[in-house]
C-alpha angles and dihedrals in degrees: 000000000000125000099263089052092049092050091048090052090049090049091055091046091053093044085058092045094051090065091050094046097044089059097039128113087226092066094031093193091179093053092043090054093042091062112049092190092058114116116191118253088237092058094043089056090045091052093049089062096036099045098081089059096050134076117271088265090060113210094339107129094005122120113242141199124196113200117204089009096171111190095353104243090123091042090053090048089058090051089049086055090061103264114151134213087020116192128185126198127198141161094222116078090199092054090054091048088059092044091053090050093051094044091050090049088053092048093246129146102213123160111229119202124191115212148085110309091221090069099036089126089065092053099044119057098198142063131244136210093220131035121182139175129167150149113047103349121116096049085074091060123088095212141000105216094086093038093055093044091050089051091051090051096045092053123089110234103275092023121134133232128201131192119180115170145145111300111255091231089073089058088053087057092045084239089290105105133226112043126056105238102159141033122297093179122079123244102054096115130242124335106220123196141149121238125172091191139050139212097280122090123283094000100134111134097005097106114086098183095058100171115108127183118194132177124209117233116188119209094255090060091050095051098038092049089055096047092045088053089059100259125138115228108225097177145359128194140179107208133206093219142059137195099244139039097255095171135015098252090069123107130201117267134169091271095046116269134006138169115264123258114274097035119109111278113244130157116263098184137016131204135200127188116194134174136210107234120246117257109256120204115233118253113263 
């Protein structure tokens, strides 16, 4: 199967997932809309990492682009925090339909763009002060070179980018610690599998388009692609928590889910903050 066919299969899979997720207790869309002060746990975790690299007012008044935004609850959360001119990009048109519905119900004017996040700069003809992506995103991208270049081009000079995502060591363990069963290093091609469920509760058998294609991206590839695109890395972290209960050993913690005390200490998430350099005028 070529790349275009793999991405088409993923698009169909995520179109199915969007319906399941929008009615799930995990996303609790009705509860989210009922409380206009609620900020998603994903965005709270993102903001904790990003805040030291923002002005005192945080994202308030800053233009923001959310890559791989899915059904938009996180995107709306950024708007609730005060971000302006908010845009969301996703491969799945059904995800964006749910996102538009949720944003409208929240009274938010958010621009939704359908397309491959690697080429978002060809889809959006403007720049942003902040670009974010997090929680299960880059594993769905075949490569990161175009992704990083697009992020660079979408940022205003001086603008800041955040990625916070599942640590690739978990993919090497197939999210079943403690044995390495799959690639950690990049470049091994697509990992293809069928799954009629998703990560929300009671979802087994609800996905019609079951084929999934994922690509492993080690931390060296993530960082190097951003550097080669011309961004400056301001911080890098390996974090002991994650946003979803990826495997049964995890226990609840303030940030979401973590390993219990007494188990080997491994990272569950990673985070990188990078900035597009300011344009400097040449000396006279």
